[in-house]
N, C-alpha and C positions, 0 to 999 in steps of 0.2 A: 379852610381845609377840613375842619371838623364837620361842618355842615355837608361838605361834599362826601366825606366818608359816611356820614349818617344816611345820606340818600342811597348810596350804594349798599349799605348794610340793610336798609329797608327793602331794597329790591332783592337782595340775596336771601332775606328771611321771609319773603312773601310766599304765599301758597303756590302750589304748582300751576294751577289754572291761571292765577294772576300773572305769574311769571311768563306763561305761554302767551297771554294777551300782550304783555309788554314786549315780548320778543317779536310778535307779529307786527306790532306798531312800529318798533324800531326798524325792522326790515322794510316796511312800507315807506317809512320816512327816508331811509337811505336810498331806496330805489327811486323815490319821487325826486329827491335832490339830483340824482344822477340824470334822470330824464329831463329835469328842468334845465340843467346846464346843456345837455345835448340838444334839446329843442331850441334853446336860446341861440345856439350856434347855427342851427338849420334856418331859423327865421331871419337871423342877421344876414347870412349869406344869400338867402332868397331875395331879400329886399335889395341888397347890393347888386345882385345879378339882374334883377328887374330894371333897376335904374340904368345900369350899364347897357343892357340890350336895347331899351327904349331909345337911348341916345344914338346908338348905331342904326337902329331901324328907321328913325325919323330924320336921319342926317341926309337923306336923299340918295343913299347908296343903292345901286342896282340890286334887286332882290335875288337874282341869280348869283351875283358875287357874294352877297351876304350869306346865302345858303351854302356856298362852297366854303366860306370862312367858318361858319358854324360847324360844318361837317369835319373840317380840318382841326378843330379844337379838341385836344385830347381829354379835356374834362367832361364828365358825364353831362348829358343834356338835362336841363331842368327849367322849370318856370316858363317864361315866354319863349325861350329858345326851343324848348321841347314842342310847344304848341306851333310855333312858326315852322320848325323843321318838318313836323308831321303834316301840316297843312300844305306847305309848298311842295313837299315830296309827292304827296298824293295828287296835287293839282298838276304838277308836271307830268306825272305818269299817265294820268287820265287824258290830258290834252293830246298826248301822242297816240292814244288809242281810240279816242272818240271826238266827234265834232259837235256833240250835244253839250251845249254850254251848261244847261241845268244839271245834267248828269255829272259833269266835271265839278260843279260847285257843290252838289250834294256830297260827292265823295270827299272833297277837301274839307268841308265842314264836319263831316262824320269823323274824319281822321283827327281834326282838332278837338272834337268833343271827347274822343278816347284819350287823347293826350291830356286834356283838362282833367278828366276823371282820375288819371294816374297822379297828376300833380296834387289834386285834392286829397287823395289817399296818402300821399307822401307828407303833406303838411299836417294832416290830422292824425298821423300815427302817434300812438302813446297818449294822446289827449284823453281818451276814455279812461285810461288807468288813473290819470291825475284826478279826473272827475270822481271816480270811484273812491279813491283814497280820501278826497276832500269831503265826500258825503257820508262815508261809513266809519271813518276813523273815530270821530267823537262817540259814536254809539258803541264801537268796540271797546274804547276806553271806559265808557260808562258801565258797560257790562262787567269789566274787570273791577271797577270800583264797587259796584253793587255786590258782587260776589265776595270781595274782600271784606266789606262792611258786614255782610251776613256772617262770615266766619268770625269776625271780631265779636259780634254780639252773641254768637253761639259759645265762644270761649268765655265771654263775660257771664253767661248764664251758669256755666259750670264752676266759675271762680267763687271762692268763699267770701272774698272781700272785693266788692265792685268799686274800683277807683278809676279816675281818668287815665292814670298811668297804665292801667291794665289794657284799655282799649285804644289808647293813642297810637301805639306803633301799628296796629292792624289797620286803623282808619287812615293813617298817613301813607302806608304802602298802597292802600287802595286808591287814594287820591292821586298818587303818582301815575296810575294807569290813565286817569282822566287827563292829566297834564300831558302825558305822552300822546294821547289821542288828539288833543288840540295842537300839539307841536307838529304832528304829522299832517293834520288836516289844513291848517291855516296856509302854509306855503303852497300846498297842492291846489287849493281853491284860488288863491291869488294868481298862480301860474296858469291855471286852466283858463281863467277869465282873460288874462292878458294874451295868451297864445291864441285863444279862440277869436278874439277881436282882430289880432294881427292876421290870422289865417283868413278870416272873412274879407279883410281889406285886400290882401294879396289876390284871393280868388276873384274878387270883384274886378280888380285890375286885369286879371287874366281874361275874364269874360269880355271886358271892354276891348281889349286888344284883339281877341278872336273876332269880334264883330267888325272892328275897323279893318283888320286884315282881310276878312271875307269881302268887305266892300271893295278893297283894292283889287283882289283877285277877280271879283265880279266884273269890275270895269275892264280889267285886262282881257278876260276871256270873251266878253261881248265886243270889245273893240277889235280883237283879232278876227272875230266871227264876221264883222261888218266890213273889214278891210278889203277883202277881195271884191265885194260888190262895188265899193267905191272906186 
């Protein structure tokens, strides 16, 4: 309890600039943890949605029926569902308007690329903030430490009797800024690396699905194009 009170007393007695640095680091840490929990939920749901939709897609269900079920789902479209819905919707629309198979496929693939870009943006939201906190917080804390130590030695120069007890409080409060910088940076770096890896894995699966779905649509449109001649 005494050590806890001493830490708070050091923070309370720190210089104004050092306190400002500590406040910035504390806010960065709180926001980072909030985003970490939020992103964790987003990626967990994205992984579950991907596995669930792949199981439905590859079950042999008719694509038209699957499209109707996806549209009837009240939950927002995301991940593979969004890519599938965009591609199949554009594919169906263009098939009714044009007999040019290449034009139909170009339109469907373009729609899937747009949906993929939106999903990429959704997955990578807030990751730059975590990267910024992870890379800059130690330097912000170090700045507060250097400034605090400078003030301590400035006070030491004006003191008549120079003792360790004279400078110890100032140096201690300055080192707290470094500790807070590391406390903010370490979780942010770990979370950024973890989420970036997960995002890359999901996006790679989305790209693979888009290519496989394009192949299915390609076979369908060319088969219907040759059917009358047969």
